[in-house]
C-alpha positions in Angstrom: -0.7 -0.2 -0.4 1.2 3.4 -0.4 1.8 6.0 2.3 -2.1 7.7 1.5 -3.6 4.2 2.4 -1.5 3.6 5.6 -1.9 7.2 6.7 -5.7 6.9 5.9 -5.4 3.7 8.0 -4.5 4.4 10.9 -5.2 8.1 11.3 -1.8 9.1 11.2 -0.4 12.2 8.6 2.6 11.2 5.9 5.0 13.7 7.3 4.7 11.9 10.6 4.8 8.4 9.1 7.8 10.2 7.7 9.1 11.4 9.9 8.9 7.4 11.8 10.8 6.6 8.5 13.7 8.8 9.4 13.7 7.0 13.1 14.0 4.0 11.8 10.5 1.9 13.2 9.4 2.2 9.6 10.8 0.2 6.9 8.7 0.2 3.7 9.8 -1.0 0.3 10.5 1.7 -2.9 9.1 1.2 -6.0 10.8 2.2 -9.1 9.3 4.9 -9.1 10.1 6.0 -5.6 6.8 5.5 -3.2 7.1 4.1 -0.3 5.4 0.8 -0.3 4.5 -0.5 3.0 3.9 -4.1 3.9 -0.1 -4.5 5.9 2.0 -5.7 9.4 3.0 -1.4 9.1 -0.8 -1.2 10.0 -0.8 -2.8 13.1 3.2 -1.3 13.7 2.4 2.5 13.4 -0.8 1.7 16.0 2.2 0.6 18.4 4.5 3.2 18.2 1.5 5.8 18.2 0.8 3.9 21.1 4.3 3.9 23.1 4.2 7.4 21.9 1.3 7.5 24.0 3.4 5.9 26.9 6.2 8.5 26.7 8.4 6.7 24.9 10.9 8.1 23.2 12.0 7.0 19.3 15.2 6.1 20.3 13.6 3.6 23.1 10.7 2.2 20.8 13.3 1.7 17.9 14.1 -0.9 20.7 10.9 -2.2 21.9 9.1 -2.4 18.5 10.9 -5.6 17.6 9.7 -7.1 20.7 6.3 -6.5 20.5 3.8 -8.5 19.1 0.3 -7.3 17.3 -1.4 -7.0 21.0 1.6 -4.8 21.8 2.5 -7.0 24.4 6.4 -7.0 24.8 8.7 -9.9 24.5 11.3 -9.8 26.4 14.6 -9.2 23.7 17.6 -8.4 24.4 18.0 -5.0 26.1 14.4 -3.9 26.0 13.4 -4.4 29.9 16.2 -2.4 30.4 15.6 0.6 27.8 12.0 1.0 29.4 13.0 0.3 33.5 15.2 3.7 32.8 12.3 4.8 30.6 10.2 3.8 33.8 13.1 6.1 36.0 12.9 9.3 34.3 9.2 9.5 33.6 9.2 8.9 37.4 11.8 11.2 37.7 9.7 14.0 36.3 6.5 12.8 37.7 8.3 14.2 41.3 9.5 17.1 39.6 6.3 18.3 38.5 4.8 17.4 41.3 7.2 20.0 43.9 6.6 22.3 41.0 3.2 22.0 42.0 3.3 23.0 45.5 5.4 26.5 44.9 3.4 27.1 42.5 0.2 26.4 44.3 2.2 28.4 47.4 3.1 31.3 45.2 -0.8 31.5 44.7 -2.1 31.2 48.2 0.4 33.6 49.1 -0.3 36.4 46.5 -4.1 35.6 47.0 -3.7 36.1 51.0 -1.7 39.4 50.1 -4.4 40.8 47.8 -8.1 40.6 50.4 -9.9 42.6 50.9 -9.2 44.6 54.9 -12.4 43.7 57.0 -13.8 46.9 58.1 -14.5 47.2 61.5 -18.9 46.5 61.5 -20.3 48.5 64.9 -21.1 45.7 67.3 -25.0 45.6 68.9 -26.5 48.7 70.1 -23.2 51.1 69.2 -24.1 54.0 67.6 -22.3 55.2 64.9 -22.6 58.7 63.7 -20.6 60.3 60.9 -19.3 63.7 61.5 -20.9 66.4 60.7 
């Protein structure tokens, strides 16, 4: 199939499919006229690539993981793949902790700013007090 058909089948732009090829995630054959020819199995591969990207994996890791995936996107034990996935998980955990800390700082900053800009209450007269305006 040509790139337009693969794009339609996967909901992925042709530009992104060419990016996947440059990142060595897809390896289409070339026809004599230079057009890319994709195999039917490339449809599933693109869907797996998109799922792995959505999981936060960079293309350099996906390049190693993709050959170890099955149609159901389950990862088979391939040399180095689990180490790469664990490293990515550790990186995501570190980034999540950094974001949580930044969120707390931002919340504290907002709360402090709101406390400083809150209107000061005016004293109200108590029961039985006569408050007269000068005059």
